[in-house]
PDB file with one MODEL, atoms N, CA, C and O in Angstrom:
MODEL        1
ATOM      1  N   MET A   1      -0.358   2.683  -9.262  1.00  0.00           N
ATOM      2  CA  MET A   1      -0.628   2.049  -7.988  1.00  0.00           C
ATOM      3  C   MET A   1      -1.815   1.106  -8.111  1.00  0.00           C
ATOM      4  O   MET A   1      -1.955   0.185  -7.307  1.00  0.00           O
ATOM      5  N   GLY A   2      -2.667   1.320  -9.099  1.00  0.00           N
ATOM      6  CA  GLY A   2      -3.794   0.422  -9.299  1.00  0.00           C
ATOM      7  C   GLY A   2      -3.354  -0.986  -9.647  1.00  0.00           C
ATOM      8  O   GLY A   2      -3.980  -1.961  -9.229  1.00  0.00           O
ATOM      9  N   ASN A   3      -2.268  -1.096 -10.417  1.00  0.00           N
ATOM     10  CA  ASN A   3      -1.750  -2.418 -10.758  1.00  0.00           C
ATOM     11  C   ASN A   3      -1.238  -3.143  -9.525  1.00  0.00           C
ATOM     12  O   ASN A   3      -1.369  -4.362  -9.414  1.00  0.00           O
ATOM     13  N   LEU A   4      -0.659  -2.394  -8.603  1.00  0.00           N
ATOM     14  CA  LEU A   4      -0.119  -3.000  -7.391  1.00  0.00           C
ATOM     15  C   LEU A   4      -1.238  -3.626  -6.570  1.00  0.00           C
ATOM     16  O   LEU A   4      -1.089  -4.740  -6.067  1.00  0.00           O
ATOM     17  N   LEU A   5      -2.338  -2.933  -6.433  1.00  0.00           N
ATOM     18  CA  LEU A   5      -3.472  -3.493  -5.701  1.00  0.00           C
ATOM     19  C   LEU A   5      -4.102  -4.654  -6.466  1.00  0.00           C
ATOM     20  O   LEU A   5      -4.587  -5.609  -5.860  1.00  0.00           O
ATOM     21  N   HIS A   6      -4.094  -4.571  -7.778  1.00  0.00           N
ATOM     22  CA  HIS A   6      -4.608  -5.671  -8.597  1.00  0.00           C
ATOM     23  C   HIS A   6      -3.810  -6.940  -8.344  1.00  0.00           C
ATOM     24  O   HIS A   6      -4.384  -8.015  -8.167  1.00  0.00           O
ATOM     25  N   TYR A   7      -2.496  -6.818  -8.326  1.00  0.00           N
ATOM     26  CA  TYR A   7      -1.654  -7.989  -8.071  1.00  0.00           C
ATOM     27  C   TYR A   7      -1.817  -8.503  -6.656  1.00  0.00           C
ATOM     28  O   TYR A   7      -1.737  -9.709  -6.423  1.00  0.00           O
ATOM     29  N   ALA A   8      -2.046  -7.609  -5.707  1.00  0.00           N
ATOM     30  CA  ALA A   8      -2.292  -8.046  -4.330  1.00  0.00           C
ATOM     31  C   ALA A   8      -3.565  -8.884  -4.262  1.00  0.00           C
ATOM     32  O   ALA A   8      -3.604  -9.899  -3.567  1.00  0.00           O
ATOM     33  N   ILE A   9      -4.592  -8.469  -4.971  1.00  0.00           N
ATOM     34  CA  ILE A   9      -5.846  -9.226  -4.985  1.00  0.00           C
ATOM     35  C   ILE A   9      -5.657 -10.563  -5.705  1.00  0.00           C
ATOM     36  O   ILE A   9      -6.210 -11.580  -5.286  1.00  0.00           O
ATOM     37  N   VAL A  10      -4.874 -10.560  -6.789  1.00  0.00           N
ATOM     38  CA  VAL A  10      -4.601 -11.808  -7.503  1.00  0.00           C
ATOM     39  C   VAL A  10      -3.864 -12.788  -6.592  1.00  0.00           C
ATOM     40  O   VAL A  10      -4.208 -13.969  -6.547  1.00  0.00           O
ATOM     41  N   PHE A  11      -2.848 -12.304  -5.863  1.00  0.00           N
ATOM     42  CA  PHE A  11      -2.132 -13.166  -4.937  1.00  0.00           C
ATOM     43  C   PHE A  11      -3.060 -13.695  -3.849  1.00  0.00           C
ATOM     44  O   PHE A  11      -2.945 -14.851  -3.443  1.00  0.00           O
ATOM     45  N   LEU A  12      -3.974 -12.860  -3.379  1.00  0.00           N
ATOM     46  CA  LEU A  12      -4.922 -13.296  -2.362  1.00  0.00           C
ATOM     47  C   LEU A  12      -5.831 -14.404  -2.896  1.00  0.00           C
ATOM     48  O   LEU A  12      -6.090 -15.381  -2.195  1.00  0.00           O
ATOM     49  N   VAL A  13      -6.311 -14.261  -4.116  1.00  0.00           N
ATOM     50  CA  VAL A  13      -7.168 -15.283  -4.713  1.00  0.00           C
ATOM     51  C   VAL A  13      -6.393 -16.581  -4.918  1.00  0.00           C
ATOM     52  O   VAL A  13      -6.924 -17.665  -4.677  1.00  0.00           O
ATOM     53  N   VAL A  14      -5.144 -16.477  -5.359  1.00  0.00           N
ATOM     54  CA  VAL A  14      -4.309 -17.670  -5.534  1.00  0.00           C
ATOM     55  C   VAL A  14      -4.095 -18.351  -4.184  1.00  0.00           C
ATOM     56  O   VAL A  14      -4.152 -19.577  -4.087  1.00  0.00           O
ATOM     57  N   ALA A  15      -3.850 -17.560  -3.148  1.00  0.00           N
ATOM     58  CA  ALA A  15      -3.638 -18.128  -1.814  1.00  0.00           C
ATOM     59  C   ALA A  15      -4.890 -18.839  -1.316  1.00  0.00           C
ATOM     60  O   ALA A  15      -4.800 -19.924  -0.742  1.00  0.00           O
ATOM     61  N   LEU A  16      -6.044 -18.241  -1.530  1.00  0.00           N
ATOM     62  CA  LEU A  16      -7.294 -18.884  -1.088  1.00  0.00           C
ATOM     63  C   LEU A  16      -7.552 -20.173  -1.860  1.00  0.00           C
ATOM     64  O   LEU A  16      -7.977 -21.172  -1.279  1.00  0.00           O
ATOM     65  N   ALA A  17      -7.298 -20.154  -3.164  1.00  0.00           N
ATOM     66  CA  ALA A  17      -7.503 -21.359  -3.974  1.00  0.00           C
ATOM     67  C   ALA A  17      -6.521 -22.457  -3.563  1.00  0.00           C
ATOM     68  O   ALA A  17      -6.897 -23.625  -3.467  1.00  0.00           O
ATOM     69  N   ALA A  18      -5.269 -22.081  -3.323  1.00  0.00           N
ATOM     70  CA  ALA A  18      -4.271 -23.071  -2.915  1.00  0.00           C
ATOM     71  C   ALA A  18      -4.595 -23.644  -1.547  1.00  0.00           C
ATOM     72  O   ALA A  18      -4.417 -24.841  -1.317  1.00  0.00           O
ATOM     73  N   ALA A  19      -5.067 -22.807  -0.642  1.00  0.00           N
ATOM     74  CA  ALA A  19      -5.436 -23.292   0.692  1.00  0.00           C
ATOM     75  C   ALA A  19      -6.629 -24.237   0.600  1.00  0.00           C
ATOM     76  O   ALA A  19      -6.682 -25.245   1.304  1.00  0.00           O
ATOM     77  N   PHE A  20      -7.574 -23.914  -0.260  1.00  0.00           N
ATOM     78  CA  PHE A  20      -8.745 -24.760  -0.430  1.00  0.00           C
ATOM     79  C   PHE A  20      -8.367 -26.127  -0.980  1.00  0.00           C
ATOM     80  O   PHE A  20      -8.971 -27.137  -0.620  1.00  0.00           O
ATOM     81  N   LEU A  21      -7.350 -26.155  -1.866  1.00  0.00           N
ATOM     82  CA  LEU A  21      -6.920 -27.407  -2.478  1.00  0.00           C
ATOM     83  C   LEU A  21      -5.894 -28.161  -1.631  1.00  0.00           C
ATOM     84  O   LEU A  21      -5.509 -29.280  -1.970  1.00  0.00           O
ATOM     85  N   GLY A  22      -5.458 -27.558  -0.547  1.00  0.00           N
ATOM     86  CA  GLY A  22      -4.558 -28.247   0.363  1.00  0.00           C
ATOM     87  C   GLY A  22      -3.080 -27.995   0.139  1.00  0.00           C
ATOM     88  O   GLY A  22      -2.246 -28.713   0.693  1.00  0.00           O
ATOM     89  N   PHE A  23      -2.737 -27.009  -0.646  1.00  0.00           N
ATOM     90  CA  PHE A  23      -1.339 -26.668  -0.880  1.00  0.00           C
ATOM     91  C   PHE A  23      -0.935 -25.571   0.105  1.00  0.00           C
ATOM     92  O   PHE A  23      -0.972 -24.385  -0.221  1.00  0.00           O
ATOM     93  N   GLY A  24      -0.550 -25.983   1.308  1.00  0.00           N
ATOM     94  CA  GLY A  24      -0.267 -25.027   2.379  1.00  0.00           C
ATOM     95  C   GLY A  24       0.931 -24.139   2.104  1.00  0.00           C
ATOM     96  O   GLY A  24       0.895 -22.944   2.396  1.00  0.00           O
ATOM     97  N   GLY A  25       1.989 -24.703   1.547  1.00  0.00           N
ATOM     98  CA  GLY A  25       3.191 -23.906   1.274  1.00  0.00           C
ATOM     99  C   GLY A  25       2.948 -22.837   0.231  1.00  0.00           C
ATOM    100  O   GLY A  25       3.381 -21.695   0.385  1.00  0.00           O
ATOM    101  N   VAL A  26       2.257 -23.209  -0.828  1.00  0.00           N
ATOM    102  CA  VAL A  26       1.934 -22.248  -1.887  1.00  0.00           C
ATOM    103  C   VAL A  26       0.985 -21.180  -1.350  1.00  0.00           C
ATOM    104  O   VAL A  26       1.125 -20.001  -1.678  1.00  0.00           O
ATOM    105  N   ALA A  27       0.035 -21.583  -0.539  1.00  0.00           N
ATOM    106  CA  ALA A  27      -0.923 -20.630   0.022  1.00  0.00           C
ATOM    107  C   ALA A  27      -0.223 -19.630   0.928  1.00  0.00           C
ATOM    108  O   ALA A  27      -0.519 -18.436   0.888  1.00  0.00           O
ATOM    109  N   GLY A  28       0.700 -20.114   1.741  1.00  0.00           N
ATOM    110  CA  GLY A  28       1.423 -19.215   2.633  1.00  0.00           C
ATOM    111  C   GLY A  28       2.286 -18.221   1.880  1.00  0.00           C
ATOM    112  O   GLY A  28       2.339 -17.040   2.224  1.00  0.00           O
ATOM    113  N   THR A  29       2.961 -18.710   0.848  1.00  0.00           N
ATOM    114  CA  THR A  29       3.806 -17.831   0.043  1.00  0.00           C
ATOM    115  C   THR A  29       2.977 -16.790  -0.685  1.00  0.00           C
ATOM    116  O   THR A  29       3.345 -15.615  -0.709  1.00  0.00           O
ATOM    117  N   ALA A  30       1.872 -17.197  -1.275  1.00  0.00           N
ATOM    118  CA  ALA A  30       1.008 -16.254  -1.988  1.00  0.00           C
ATOM    119  C   ALA A  30       0.394 -15.245  -1.025  1.00  0.00           C
ATOM    120  O   ALA A  30       0.229 -14.076  -1.373  1.00  0.00           O
ATOM    121  N   MET A  31       0.057 -15.688   0.180  1.00  0.00           N
ATOM    122  CA  MET A  31      -0.517 -14.768   1.169  1.00  0.00           C
ATOM    123  C   MET A  31       0.505 -13.731   1.595  1.00  0.00           C
ATOM    124  O   MET A  31       0.166 -12.558   1.754  1.00  0.00           O
ATOM    125  N   GLU A  32       1.758 -14.147   1.783  1.00  0.00           N
ATOM    126  CA  GLU A  32       2.807 -13.186   2.132  1.00  0.00           C
ATOM    127  C   GLU A  32       3.032 -12.189   0.998  1.00  0.00           C
ATOM    128  O   GLU A  32       3.240 -11.002   1.247  1.00  0.00           O
ATOM    129  N   GLY A  33       2.990 -12.664  -0.236  1.00  0.00           N
ATOM    130  CA  GLY A  33       3.122 -11.765  -1.382  1.00  0.00           C
ATOM    131  C   GLY A  33       1.995 -10.750  -1.433  1.00  0.00           C
ATOM    132  O   GLY A  33       2.226  -9.571  -1.700  1.00  0.00           O
ATOM    133  N   ALA A  34       0.779 -11.207  -1.178  1.00  0.00           N
ATOM    134  CA  ALA A  34      -0.367 -10.296  -1.173  1.00  0.00           C
ATOM    135  C   ALA A  34      -0.235  -9.273  -0.056  1.00  0.00           C
ATOM    136  O   ALA A  34      -0.537  -8.096  -0.251  1.00  0.00           O
ATOM    137  N   ARG A  35       0.215  -9.714   1.113  1.00  0.00           N
ATOM    138  CA  ARG A  35       0.363  -8.800   2.244  1.00  0.00           C
ATOM    139  C   ARG A  35       1.429  -7.746   1.963  1.00  0.00           C
ATOM    140  O   ARG A  35       1.235  -6.566   2.255  1.00  0.00           O
ATOM    141  N   ILE A  36       2.549  -8.175   1.398  1.00  0.00           N
ATOM    142  CA  ILE A  36       3.625  -7.221   1.091  1.00  0.00           C
ATOM    143  C   ILE A  36       3.176  -6.211   0.047  1.00  0.00           C
ATOM    144  O   ILE A  36       3.411  -5.013   0.204  1.00  0.00           O
ATOM    145  N   LEU A  37       2.531  -6.679  -1.018  1.00  0.00           N
ATOM    146  CA  LEU A  37       2.061  -5.757  -2.057  1.00  0.00           C
ATOM    147  C   LEU A  37       1.020  -4.781  -1.514  1.00  0.00           C
ATOM    148  O   LEU A  37       0.998  -3.614  -1.905  1.00  0.00           O
ATOM    149  N   PHE A  38       0.161  -5.253  -0.617  1.00  0.00           N
ATOM    150  CA  PHE A  38      -0.847  -4.378  -0.038  1.00  0.00           C
ATOM    151  C   PHE A  38      -0.186  -3.266   0.774  1.00  0.00           C
ATOM    152  O   PHE A  38      -0.545  -2.098   0.628  1.00  0.00           O
ATOM    153  N   TRP A  39       0.768  -3.617   1.623  1.00  0.00           N
ATOM    154  CA  TRP A  39       1.408  -2.602   2.459  1.00  0.00           C
ATOM    155  C   TRP A  39       2.272  -1.658   1.637  1.00  0.00           C
ATOM    156  O   TRP A  39       2.368  -0.475   1.963  1.00  0.00           O
ATOM    157  N   VAL A  40       2.899  -2.153   0.582  1.00  0.00           N
ATOM    158  CA  VAL A  40       3.664  -1.263  -0.306  1.00  0.00           C
ATOM    159  C   VAL A  40       2.719  -0.265  -0.967  1.00  0.00           C
ATOM    160  O   VAL A  40       3.059   0.911  -1.094  1.00  0.00           O
ATOM    161  N   ALA A  41       1.550  -0.711  -1.386  1.00  0.00           N
ATOM    162  CA  ALA A  41       0.571   0.186  -1.994  1.00  0.00           C
ATOM    163  C   ALA A  41       0.102   1.238  -0.992  1.00  0.00           C
ATOM    164  O   ALA A  41      -0.054   2.406  -1.349  1.00  0.00           O
ATOM    165  N   ILE A  42      -0.122   0.834   0.255  1.00  0.00           N
ATOM    166  CA  ILE A  42      -0.546   1.793   1.276  1.00  0.00           C
ATOM    167  C   ILE A  42       0.541   2.833   1.531  1.00  0.00           C
ATOM    168  O   ILE A  42       0.252   4.026   1.623  1.00  0.00           O
ATOM    169  N   VAL A  43       1.799   2.379   1.646  1.00  0.00           N
ATOM    170  CA  VAL A  43       2.909   3.311   1.892  1.00  0.00           C
ATOM    171  C   VAL A  43       3.064   4.277   0.718  1.00  0.00           C
ATOM    172  O   VAL A  43       3.256   5.475   0.931  1.00  0.00           O
ATOM    173  N   LEU A  44       2.983   3.779  -0.508  1.00  0.00           N
ATOM    174  CA  LEU A  44       3.092   4.658  -1.670  1.00  0.00           C
ATOM    175  C   LEU A  44       1.941   5.654  -1.731  1.00  0.00           C
ATOM    176  O   LEU A  44       2.137   6.799  -2.140  1.00  0.00           O
ATOM    177  N   PHE A  45       0.755   5.237  -1.333  1.00  0.00           N
ATOM    178  CA  PHE A  45      -0.382   6.144  -1.301  1.00  0.00           C
ATOM    179  C   PHE A  45      -0.156   7.270  -0.303  1.00  0.00           C
ATOM    180  O   PHE A  45      -0.411   8.436  -0.608  1.00  0.00           O
ATOM    181  N   VAL A  46       0.321   6.925   0.886  1.00  0.00           N
ATOM    182  CA  VAL A  46       0.565   7.948   1.916  1.00  0.00           C
ATOM    183  C   VAL A  46       1.669   8.905   1.473  1.00  0.00           C
ATOM    184  O   VAL A  46       1.565  10.113   1.683  1.00  0.00           O
ATOM    185  N   VAL A  47       2.724   8.369   0.863  1.00  0.00           N
ATOM    186  CA  VAL A  47       3.809   9.223   0.384  1.00  0.00           C
ATOM    187  C   VAL A  47       3.311  10.175  -0.699  1.00  0.00           C
ATOM    188  O   VAL A  47       3.654  11.357  -0.685  1.00  0.00           O
ATOM    189  N   SER A  48       2.514   9.681  -1.626  1.00  0.00           N
ATOM    190  CA  SER A  48       1.993  10.557  -2.673  1.00  0.00           C
ATOM    191  C   SER A  48       1.000  11.568  -2.115  1.00  0.00           C
ATOM    192  O   SER A  48       0.926  12.695  -2.604  1.00  0.00           O
ATOM    193  N   LEU A  49       0.246  11.184  -1.107  1.00  0.00           N
ATOM    194  CA  LEU A  49      -0.675  12.125  -0.464  1.00  0.00           C
ATOM    195  C   LEU A  49       0.086  13.251   0.215  1.00  0.00           C
ATOM    196  O   LEU A  49      -0.284  14.417   0.077  1.00  0.00           O
ATOM    197  N   ILE A  50       1.139  12.922   0.943  1.00  0.00           N
ATOM    198  CA  ILE A  50       1.959  13.938   1.615  1.00  0.00           C
ATOM    199  C   ILE A  50       2.663  14.819   0.596  1.00  0.00           C
ATOM    200  O   ILE A  50       2.737  16.034   0.778  1.00  0.00           O
ATOM    201  N   ALA A  51       3.177  14.228  -0.467  1.00  0.00           N
ATOM    202  CA  ALA A  51       3.842  15.010  -1.511  1.00  0.00           C
ATOM    203  C   ALA A  51       2.866  15.978  -2.175  1.00  0.00           C
ATOM    204  O   ALA A  51       3.238  17.106  -2.499  1.00  0.00           O
ATOM    205  N   GLY A  52       1.642  15.555  -2.378  1.00  0.00           N
ATOM    206  CA  GLY A  52       0.629  16.436  -2.952  1.00  0.00           C
ATOM    207  C   GLY A  52       0.268  17.578  -2.024  1.00  0.00           C
ATOM    208  O   GLY A  52       0.046  18.698  -2.483  1.00  0.00           O
ATOM    209  N   LEU A  53       0.205  17.319  -0.734  1.00  0.00           N
ATOM    210  CA  LEU A  53      -0.094  18.374   0.222  1.00  0.00           C
ATOM    211  C   LEU A  53       1.055  19.365   0.346  1.00  0.00           C
ATOM    212  O   LEU A  53       0.829  20.567   0.485  1.00  0.00           O
ATOM    213  N   VAL A  54       2.290  18.864   0.297  1.00  0.00           N
ATOM    214  CA  VAL A  54       3.459  19.750   0.374  1.00  0.00           C
ATOM    215  C   VAL A  54       3.548  20.612  -0.882  1.00  0.00           C
ATOM    216  O   VAL A  54       3.898  21.790  -0.809  1.00  0.00           O
ATOM    217  N   ARG A  55       3.234  20.029  -2.022  1.00  0.00           N
ATOM    218  CA  ARG A  55       3.307  20.778  -3.274  1.00  0.00           C
ATOM    219  C   ARG A  55       2.304  21.928  -3.304  1.00  0.00           C
ATOM    220  O   ARG A  55       2.597  22.981  -3.872  1.00  0.00           O
ATOM    221  N   ARG A  56       1.132  21.748  -2.707  1.00  0.00           N
ATOM    222  CA  ARG A  56       0.112  22.793  -2.695  1.00  0.00           C
ATOM    223  C   ARG A  56       0.453  23.931  -1.744  1.00  0.00           C
ATOM    224  O   ARG A  56       0.013  25.063  -1.943  1.00  0.00           O
ATOM    225  N   ALA A  57       1.228  23.637  -0.722  1.00  0.00           N
ATOM    226  CA  ALA A  57       1.528  24.657   0.293  1.00  0.00           C
ATOM    227  C   ALA A  57       2.566  25.650  -0.154  1.00  0.00           C
ATOM    228  O   ALA A  57       2.913  26.560   0.599  1.00  0.00           O
TER     229      ALA A  57
ENDMDL
END
């Protein structure tokens, strides 16, 4: 899951750089990619947290 967050941060940096340089389409696409990867990482974290709690019970 660490790689997933790493890629989300990379997409965010690419989006900020593209927005700064005036590439709106690329910035929007990279921002959507970062947002999707971030939420997938959050969902996977919650699922693994619940699975760990169920396993202990």
